[in-house]
Biopython code that builds the backbone (N, CA, C, O; Angstrom):
import numpy as np
from Bio.PDB.StructureBuilder import StructureBuilder

atoms = [
    (1, "MET", "N", (-22.993, 5.820, -13.487)),
    (1, "MET", "CA", (-23.303, 6.415, -12.346)),
    (1, "MET", "C", (-22.098, 7.183, -11.883)),
    (1, "MET", "O", (-20.985, 6.660, -11.847)),
    (2, "SER", "N", (-22.317, 8.380, -11.542)),
    (2, "SER", "CA", (-21.228, 9.342, -11.203)),
    (2, "SER", "C", (-21.401, 9.182, -9.695)),
    (2, "SER", "O", (-22.433, 9.090, -9.032)),
    (3, "ILE", "N", (-20.021, 9.171, -9.302)),
    (3, "ILE", "CA", (-19.704, 9.326, -7.871)),
    (3, "ILE", "C", (-18.782, 9.832, -7.400)),
    (3, "ILE", "O", (-17.687, 9.445, -7.808)),
    (4, "THR", "N", (-18.822, 10.808, -6.443)),
    (4, "THR", "CA", (-17.855, 11.628, -5.973)),
    (4, "THR", "C", (-17.630, 11.478, -4.388)),
    (4, "THR", "O", (-18.586, 11.468, -3.612)),
    (5, "VAL", "N", (-16.515, 11.382, -4.038)),
    (5, "VAL", "CA", (-16.270, 10.968, -2.585)),
    (5, "VAL", "C", (-15.472, 12.393, -2.058)),
    (5, "VAL", "O", (-14.410, 12.689, -2.605)),
    (6, "TYR", "N", (-15.912, 13.079, -1.201)),
    (6, "TYR", "CA", (-15.297, 14.232, -0.610)),
    (6, "TYR", "C", (-14.541, 13.632, 0.733)),
    (6, "TYR", "O", (-15.201, 13.124, 1.640)),
    (7, "THR", "N", (-13.306, 13.719, 0.775)),
    (7, "THR", "CA", (-12.497, 13.303, 1.756)),
    (7, "THR", "C", (-11.493, 14.531, 2.499)),
    (7, "THR", "O", (-11.420, 15.717, 2.180)),
    (8, "LYS", "N", (-10.817, 13.860, 3.505)),
    (8, "LYS", "CA", (-9.797, 14.641, 4.112)),
    (8, "LYS", "C", (-8.746, 13.564, 4.601)),
    (8, "LYS", "O", (-9.031, 12.385, 4.806)),
    (9, "ALA", "N", (-7.482, 14.131, 4.761)),
    (9, "ALA", "CA", (-6.578, 13.229, 5.173)),
    (9, "ALA", "C", (-6.693, 12.519, 6.653)),
    (9, "ALA", "O", (-7.335, 13.038, 7.567)),
    (10, "HIS", "N", (-6.043, 11.358, 6.770)),
    (10, "HIS", "CA", (-5.955, 10.812, 8.162)),
    (10, "HIS", "C", (-7.706, 10.445, 8.623)),
    (10, "HIS", "O", (-8.221, 10.813, 9.679)),
    (11, "CYS", "N", (-8.352, 9.696, 7.608)),
    (11, "CYS", "CA", (-9.919, 9.752, 7.782)),
    (11, "CYS", "C", (-10.098, 8.377, 7.568)),
    (11, "CYS", "O", (-10.077, 8.062, 6.378)),
    (12, "PRO", "N", (-10.304, 7.280, 8.538)),
    (12, "PRO", "CA", (-10.386, 5.968, 8.274)),
    (12, "PRO", "C", (-11.822, 5.732, 7.755)),
    (12, "PRO", "O", (-12.046, 4.765, 7.027)),
    (13, "GLN", "N", (-12.631, 6.445, 8.052)),
    (13, "GLN", "CA", (-14.197, 6.279, 7.390)),
    (13, "GLN", "C", (-14.183, 6.493, 6.054)),
    (13, "GLN", "O", (-15.000, 5.942, 5.317)),
    (14, "CYS", "N", (-13.106, 7.443, 5.542)),
    (14, "CYS", "CA", (-12.992, 7.886, 4.122)),
    (14, "CYS", "C", (-12.325, 6.584, 3.416)),
    (14, "CYS", "O", (-12.709, 6.114, 2.346)),
    (15, "ASP", "N", (-11.243, 6.080, 4.216)),
    (15, "ASP", "CA", (-10.547, 4.908, 3.468)),
    (15, "ASP", "C", (-11.499, 3.802, 3.178)),
    (15, "ASP", "O", (-11.605, 3.310, 2.055)),
    (16, "ALA", "N", (-12.344, 3.336, 4.443)),
    (16, "ALA", "CA", (-13.209, 2.417, 4.186)),
    (16, "ALA", "C", (-14.174, 2.609, 3.182)),
    (16, "ALA", "O", (-14.438, 1.674, 2.425)),
    (17, "THR", "N", (-14.707, 3.638, 3.080)),
    (17, "THR", "CA", (-15.736, 4.083, 1.952)),
    (17, "THR", "C", (-15.044, 3.782, 0.513)),
    (17, "THR", "O", (-15.609, 3.171, -0.395)),
    (18, "LYS", "N", (-13.851, 4.264, 0.461)),
    (18, "LYS", "CA", (-13.090, 4.038, -0.949)),
    (18, "LYS", "C", (-12.744, 2.710, -1.080)),
    (18, "LYS", "O", (-12.756, 2.295, -2.238)),
    (19, "ARG", "N", (-12.437, 1.925, -0.210)),
    (19, "ARG", "CA", (-12.089, 0.513, -0.198)),
    (19, "ARG", "C", (-13.607, -0.458, -0.677)),
    (19, "ARG", "O", (-13.610, -1.374, -1.499)),
    (20, "GLN", "N", (-14.597, -0.034, -0.041)),
    (20, "GLN", "CA", (-15.952, -0.542, -0.379)),
    (20, "GLN", "C", (-16.291, -0.377, -1.665)),
    (20, "GLN", "O", (-16.608, -1.312, -2.401)),
    (21, "LEU", "N", (-16.240, 0.886, -2.025)),
    (21, "LEU", "CA", (-16.800, 1.411, -3.337)),
    (21, "LEU", "C", (-15.835, 0.482, -4.285)),
    (21, "LEU", "O", (-16.431, -0.217, -5.104)),
    (22, "THR", "N", (-14.546, 0.414, -4.256)),
    (22, "THR", "CA", (-13.734, -0.184, -5.197)),
    (22, "THR", "C", (-14.066, -1.910, -5.222)),
    (22, "THR", "O", (-14.052, -2.571, -6.260)),
    (23, "LYS", "N", (-14.360, -2.466, -3.862)),
    (23, "LYS", "CA", (-14.691, -3.740, -3.974)),
    (23, "LYS", "C", (-16.009, -4.166, -4.393)),
    (23, "LYS", "O", (-16.318, -5.332, -4.641)),
    (24, "GLN", "N", (-16.850, -3.049, -4.465)),
    (24, "GLN", "CA", (-18.013, -3.236, -5.155)),
    (24, "GLN", "C", (-17.945, -2.976, -6.783)),
    (24, "GLN", "O", (-18.920, -3.257, -7.478)),
    (25, "GLY", "N", (-16.873, -2.485, -7.290)),
    (25, "GLY", "CA", (-16.747, -2.410, -8.630)),
    (25, "GLY", "C", (-17.049, -0.867, -9.139)),
    (25, "GLY", "O", (-16.937, -0.591, -10.333)),
    (26, "LEU", "N", (-17.356, -0.088, -8.368)),
    (26, "LEU", "CA", (-17.730, 1.337, -8.721)),
    (26, "LEU", "C", (-16.409, 2.268, -8.752)),
    (26, "LEU", "O", (-15.479, 2.300, -7.947)),
    (27, "GLU", "N", (-16.591, 2.926, -9.794)),
    (27, "GLU", "CA", (-15.730, 3.937, -10.050)),
    (27, "GLU", "C", (-16.019, 5.328, -9.628)),
    (27, "GLU", "O", (-17.091, 5.810, -9.994)),
    (28, "PHE", "N", (-15.110, 6.130, -8.817)),
    (28, "PHE", "CA", (-15.444, 7.219, -8.189)),
    (28, "PHE", "C", (-14.348, 8.207, -8.163)),
    (28, "PHE", "O", (-13.142, 7.966, -8.113)),
    (29, "GLU", "N", (-15.022, 9.518, -8.211)),
    (29, "GLU", "CA", (-13.896, 10.797, -8.275)),
    (29, "GLU", "C", (-13.416, 10.877, -6.794)),
    (29, "GLU", "O", (-14.289, 10.510, -6.008)),
    (30, "GLN", "N", (-12.326, 11.240, -6.259)),
    (30, "GLN", "CA", (-12.132, 11.700, -4.858)),
    (30, "GLN", "C", (-11.565, 13.260, -4.991)),
    (30, "GLN", "O", (-10.693, 13.639, -5.772)),
    (31, "VAL", "N", (-12.306, 14.075, -4.002)),
    (31, "VAL", "CA", (-11.982, 15.230, -3.882)),
    (31, "VAL", "C", (-11.509, 15.716, -2.364)),
    (31, "VAL", "O", (-12.249, 15.438, -1.421)),
    (32, "ASP", "N", (-10.377, 16.382, -2.151)),
    (32, "ASP", "CA", (-9.798, 16.603, -0.725)),
    (32, "ASP", "C", (-10.700, 17.892, -0.512)),
    (32, "ASP", "O", (-10.703, 18.892, -1.229)),
    (33, "LEU", "N", (-11.340, 17.700, 0.436)),
    (33, "LEU", "CA", (-11.952, 18.971, 1.017)),
    (33, "LEU", "C", (-11.325, 20.035, 1.484)),
    (33, "LEU", "O", (-11.666, 21.212, 1.368)),
    (34, "THR", "N", (-10.036, 19.420, 2.223)),
    (34, "THR", "CA", (-9.004, 20.650, 2.820)),
    (34, "THR", "C", (-8.694, 21.500, 1.839)),
    (34, "THR", "O", (-8.287, 22.615, 2.166)),
    (35, "GLU", "N", (-8.806, 21.190, 0.562)),
    (35, "GLU", "CA", (-8.240, 22.249, -0.405)),
    (35, "GLU", "C", (-9.304, 23.270, -0.840)),
    (35, "GLU", "O", (-8.955, 24.014, -1.757)),
    (36, "ASP", "N", (-10.556, 23.438, -0.338)),
    (36, "ASP", "CA", (-11.431, 24.281, -0.846)),
    (36, "ASP", "C", (-12.572, 24.615, 0.383)),
    (36, "ASP", "O", (-13.696, 24.116, 0.426)),
    (37, "GLN", "N", (-12.102, 25.421, 1.206)),
    (37, "GLN", "CA", (-13.084, 26.093, 2.104)),
    (37, "GLN", "C", (-14.516, 26.316, 1.972)),
    (37, "GLN", "O", (-15.385, 26.206, 2.837)),
    (38, "THR", "N", (-14.626, 26.667, 0.676)),
    (38, "THR", "CA", (-15.819, 27.321, 0.504)),
    (38, "THR", "C", (-16.762, 25.876, 0.301)),
    (38, "THR", "O", (-17.832, 25.783, 0.901)),
    (39, "LEU", "N", (-16.323, 24.881, -0.498)),
    (39, "LEU", "CA", (-17.034, 23.502, -0.427)),
    (39, "LEU", "C", (-17.308, 22.988, 1.011)),
    (39, "LEU", "O", (-18.387, 22.527, 1.381)),
    (40, "ILE", "N", (-16.283, 23.115, 1.716)),
    (40, "ILE", "CA", (-16.348, 22.798, 3.445)),
    (40, "ILE", "C", (-17.721, 23.461, 3.958)),
    (40, "ILE", "O", (-18.526, 22.809, 4.623)),
    (41, "ASP", "N", (-17.941, 24.877, 3.581)),
    (41, "ASP", "CA", (-18.776, 25.611, 4.121)),
    (41, "ASP", "C", (-20.034, 25.357, 3.533)),
    (41, "ASP", "O", (-21.046, 25.446, 4.229)),
    (42, "GLN", "N", (-20.099, 25.056, 2.349)),
    (42, "GLN", "CA", (-21.515, 24.464, 1.580)),
    (42, "GLN", "C", (-21.895, 23.108, 2.100)),
    (42, "GLN", "O", (-23.086, 22.796, 2.123)),
    (43, "PHE", "N", (-21.160, 22.451, 2.431)),
    (43, "PHE", "CA", (-21.456, 21.021, 2.842)),
    (43, "PHE", "C", (-22.195, 21.232, 4.437)),
    (43, "PHE", "O", (-23.284, 20.769, 4.778)),
    (44, "ILE", "N", (-21.280, 22.050, 5.259)),
    (44, "ILE", "CA", (-21.711, 22.285, 6.662)),
    (44, "ILE", "C", (-23.114, 22.934, 6.662)),
    (44, "ILE", "O", (-23.785, 22.505, 7.601)),
    (45, "ALA", "N", (-23.845, 23.957, 5.794)),
    (45, "ALA", "CA", (-24.629, 24.524, 5.687)),
    (45, "ALA", "C", (-25.783, 23.327, 5.288)),
    (45, "ALA", "O", (-26.832, 23.339, 5.931)),
    (46, "GLN", "N", (-25.625, 22.489, 4.427)),
    (46, "GLN", "CA", (-26.502, 21.338, 3.955)),
    (46, "GLN", "C", (-26.799, 20.265, 5.091)),
    (46, "GLN", "O", (-27.588, 19.329, 4.956)),
    (47, "GLY", "N", (-25.904, 20.594, 6.453)),
    (47, "GLY", "CA", (-26.182, 19.503, 7.298)),
    (47, "GLY", "C", (-25.000, 18.443, 7.534)),
    (47, "GLY", "O", (-24.838, 17.683, 8.488)),
    (48, "PHE", "N", (-24.262, 18.613, 6.437)),
    (48, "PHE", "CA", (-23.145, 17.510, 6.844)),
    (48, "PHE", "C", (-22.003, 17.723, 7.703)),
    (48, "PHE", "O", (-21.271, 18.688, 7.486)),
    (49, "LYS", "N", (-21.768, 16.911, 8.674)),
    (49, "LYS", "CA", (-20.465, 17.418, 9.649)),
    (49, "LYS", "C", (-19.501, 16.226, 9.720)),
    (49, "LYS", "O", (-18.622, 16.053, 10.564)),
    (50, "GLN", "N", (-19.775, 15.549, 8.835)),
    (50, "GLN", "CA", (-18.446, 14.343, 9.135)),
    (50, "GLN", "C", (-18.295, 13.948, 7.511)),
    (50, "GLN", "O", (-19.081, 14.149, 6.585)),
    (51, "THR", "N", (-16.866, 13.254, 7.531)),
    (51, "THR", "CA", (-16.392, 12.832, 6.055)),
    (51, "THR", "C", (-16.498, 11.225, 6.157)),
    (51, "THR", "O", (-16.853, 10.662, 7.193)),
    (52, "PRO", "N", (-16.267, 10.775, 5.364)),
    (52, "PRO", "CA", (-16.613, 11.338, 3.703)),
    (52, "PRO", "C", (-17.852, 11.635, 3.458)),
    (52, "PRO", "O", (-18.721, 11.125, 4.164)),
    (53, "ILE", "N", (-18.150, 12.396, 2.558)),
    (53, "ILE", "CA", (-19.420, 12.867, 1.865)),
    (53, "ILE", "C", (-19.405, 12.458, 0.563)),
    (53, "ILE", "O", (-18.606, 12.910, -0.256)),
    (54, "VAL", "N", (-20.387, 11.479, 0.268)),
    (54, "VAL", "CA", (-20.532, 10.859, -0.954)),
    (54, "VAL", "C", (-21.403, 11.260, -1.539)),
    (54, "VAL", "O", (-22.471, 11.382, -0.940)),
    (55, "VAL", "N", (-21.306, 11.675, -3.104)),
    (55, "VAL", "CA", (-22.418, 12.222, -3.642)),
    (55, "VAL", "C", (-22.629, 11.464, -5.069)),
    (55, "VAL", "O", (-21.837, 11.621, -5.998)),
    (56, "THR", "N", (-23.864, 10.565, -5.154)),
    (56, "THR", "CA", (-24.238, 9.985, -6.414)),
    (56, "THR", "C", (-25.131, 10.662, -7.123)),
    (56, "THR", "O", (-25.552, 11.717, -6.649)),
    (57, "ASP", "N", (-25.599, 10.211, -8.380)),
    (57, "ASP", "CA", (-26.589, 10.552, -9.117)),
    (57, "ASP", "C", (-28.075, 10.556, -8.415)),
    (57, "ASP", "O", (-28.851, 11.485, -8.639)),
    (58, "GLN", "N", (-28.432, 9.439, -7.535)),
    (58, "GLN", "CA", (-29.509, 9.467, -6.807)),
    (58, "GLN", "C", (-29.523, 10.029, -5.384)),
    (58, "GLN", "O", (-30.574, 10.486, -4.934)),
    (59, "GLU", "N", (-28.370, 10.015, -4.637)),
    (59, "GLU", "CA", (-28.397, 10.546, -3.135)),
    (59, "GLU", "C", (-27.125, 11.020, -2.917)),
    (59, "GLU", "O", (-26.212, 10.838, -3.723)),
    (60, "THR", "N", (-26.993, 11.683, -1.765)),
    (60, "THR", "CA", (-25.828, 12.219, -0.809)),
    (60, "THR", "C", (-25.940, 11.726, 0.478)),
    (60, "THR", "O", (-26.987, 11.755, 1.125)),
    (61, "TRP", "N", (-24.707, 11.197, 0.931)),
    (61, "TRP", "CA", (-24.668, 10.992, 2.415)),
    (61, "TRP", "C", (-23.172, 11.161, 2.924)),
    (61, "TRP", "O", (-22.208, 11.234, 2.161)),
    (62, "SER", "N", (-23.097, 11.217, 4.389)),
    (62, "SER", "CA", (-21.765, 11.325, 4.859)),
    (62, "SER", "C", (-21.477, 9.865, 5.868)),
    (62, "SER", "O", (-22.309, 9.019, 6.197)),
    (63, "GLY", "N", (-20.261, 9.915, 6.148)),
    (63, "GLY", "CA", (-19.907, 8.789, 6.938)),
    (63, "GLY", "C", (-19.675, 7.777, 6.076)),
    (63, "GLY", "O", (-19.893, 7.820, 4.865)),
    (64, "TYR", "N", (-19.070, 6.523, 6.914)),
    (64, "TYR", "CA", (-19.027, 5.364, 6.233)),
    (64, "TYR", "C", (-20.368, 4.588, 6.051)),
    (64, "TYR", "O", (-20.917, 4.155, 7.064)),
    (65, "ARG", "N", (-20.881, 4.403, 4.937)),
    (65, "ARG", "CA", (-22.299, 3.663, 4.880)),
    (65, "ARG", "C", (-22.248, 2.426, 3.905)),
    (65, "ARG", "O", (-22.649, 2.515, 2.745)),
    (66, "PRO", "N", (-21.753, 1.313, 4.419)),
    (66, "PRO", "CA", (-21.861, 0.093, 3.496)),
    (66, "PRO", "C", (-23.326, -0.163, 2.996)),
    (66, "PRO", "O", (-23.573, -0.692, 1.913)),
    (67, "ASP", "N", (-24.173, 0.219, 3.796)),
    (67, "ASP", "CA", (-25.551, -0.384, 3.042)),
    (67, "ASP", "C", (-25.921, 0.461, 2.136)),
    (67, "ASP", "O", (-26.693, -0.018, 1.304)),
    (68, "LEU", "N", (-25.534, 1.993, 1.946)),
    (68, "LEU", "CA", (-25.784, 2.786, 0.663)),
    (68, "LEU", "C", (-24.730, 2.413, -0.265)),
    (68, "LEU", "O", (-25.010, 2.463, -1.463)),
    (69, "ILE", "N", (-23.744, 2.104, 0.031)),
    (69, "ILE", "CA", (-22.761, 1.752, -1.062)),
    (69, "ILE", "C", (-23.265, 0.517, -1.747)),
    (69, "ILE", "O", (-23.288, 0.494, -2.978)),
    (70, "ARG", "N", (-23.639, -0.433, -1.095)),
    (70, "ARG", "CA", (-24.297, -1.578, -1.781)),
    (70, "ARG", "C", (-25.481, -1.193, -2.699)),
    (70, "ARG", "O", (-25.505, -1.681, -3.829)),
    (71, "LYS", "N", (-26.568, -0.266, -2.260)),
    (71, "LYS", "CA", (-27.355, 0.347, -2.856)),
    (71, "LYS", "C", (-26.799, 0.848, -3.985)),
    (71, "LYS", "O", (-27.196, 0.343, -5.036)),
    (72, "ALA", "N", (-25.932, 1.765, -4.052)),
    (72, "ALA", "CA", (-25.347, 2.277, -5.278)),
    (72, "ALA", "C", (-25.169, 1.222, -6.219)),
    (72, "ALA", "O", (-25.880, 1.124, -7.219)),
    (73, "ALA", "N", (-24.155, 0.346, -5.912)),
    (73, "ALA", "CA", (-23.724, -0.931, -6.675)),
    (73, "ALA", "C", (-24.797, -1.684, -7.359)),
    (73, "ALA", "O", (-24.660, -2.050, -8.527)),
    (74, "GLN", "N", (-26.074, -1.976, -6.528)),
    (74, "GLN", "CA", (-27.106, -2.507, -7.350)),
    (74, "GLN", "C", (-27.939, -1.443, -8.223)),
    (74, "GLN", "O", (-28.632, -1.817, -9.170)),
    (75, "SER", "N", (-27.837, -0.209, -7.876)),
    (75, "SER", "CA", (-28.392, 0.874, -9.007)),
    (75, "SER", "C", (-27.499, 0.847, -10.198)),
    (75, "SER", "O", (-27.991, 0.950, -11.322)),
    (76, "ALA", "N", (-26.289, 0.722, -10.032)),
    (76, "ALA", "CA", (-25.215, 0.936, -11.185)),
    (76, "ALA", "C", (-25.556, -0.474, -11.987)),
    (76, "ALA", "O", (-25.690, -0.317, -13.200)),
    (77, "LYS", "N", (-25.677, -1.497, -11.616)),
    (77, "LYS", "CA", (-25.812, -2.745, -12.195)),
    (77, "LYS", "C", (-27.342, -2.582, -13.067)),
    (77, "LYS", "O", (-27.445, -3.076, -14.190)),
    (78, "VAL", "N", (-28.174, -2.045, -12.599)),
    (78, "VAL", "CA", (-29.596, -1.838, -12.984)),
    (78, "VAL", "C", (-29.402, -1.049, -14.351)),
    (78, "VAL", "O", (-29.819, -1.395, -15.457)),
    (79, "PHE", "N", (-28.643, 0.140, -14.010)),
    (79, "PHE", "CA", (-28.520, 0.832, -15.198)),
    (79, "PHE", "C", (-27.280, 0.637, -16.380)),
    (79, "PHE", "O", (-27.125, 1.355, -17.367)),
    (80, "ALA", "N", (-26.494, -0.484, -16.003)),
    (80, "ALA", "CA", (-25.618, -0.759, -17.070)),
    (80, "ALA", "C", (-26.047, -1.354, -18.123)),
    (80, "ALA", "O", (-25.278, -1.592, -19.054)),
]
sb = StructureBuilder()
sb.init_structure("model")
sb.init_model(0)
sb.init_chain("A")
sb.init_seg("    ")
for serial, (resi, resn, name, xyz) in enumerate(atoms, 1):
    if name == "N":
        sb.init_residue(resn, " ", resi, " ")
    sb.init_atom(name, np.array(xyz, "f"), 0.0, 1.0, " ", f" {name:<3s}", serial, name[0])
structure = sb.get_structure()
């Protein structure tokens, strides 16, 4: 399963999301949103207004969502 976490500096929700993904044994790529204004504009246009923004093969969400992280972990186990 591919997981990308779009983050920014000094973001407690971003840190919590990354910790929970690691705790669940999920590998992820981290992208710093502050380095790409075009990417920020694209996410805002899609309705995302907070970080982190997490993109998986199945869904995309923003904010710290331990319920969706657990769901992703369960999906990863099914496809493993």
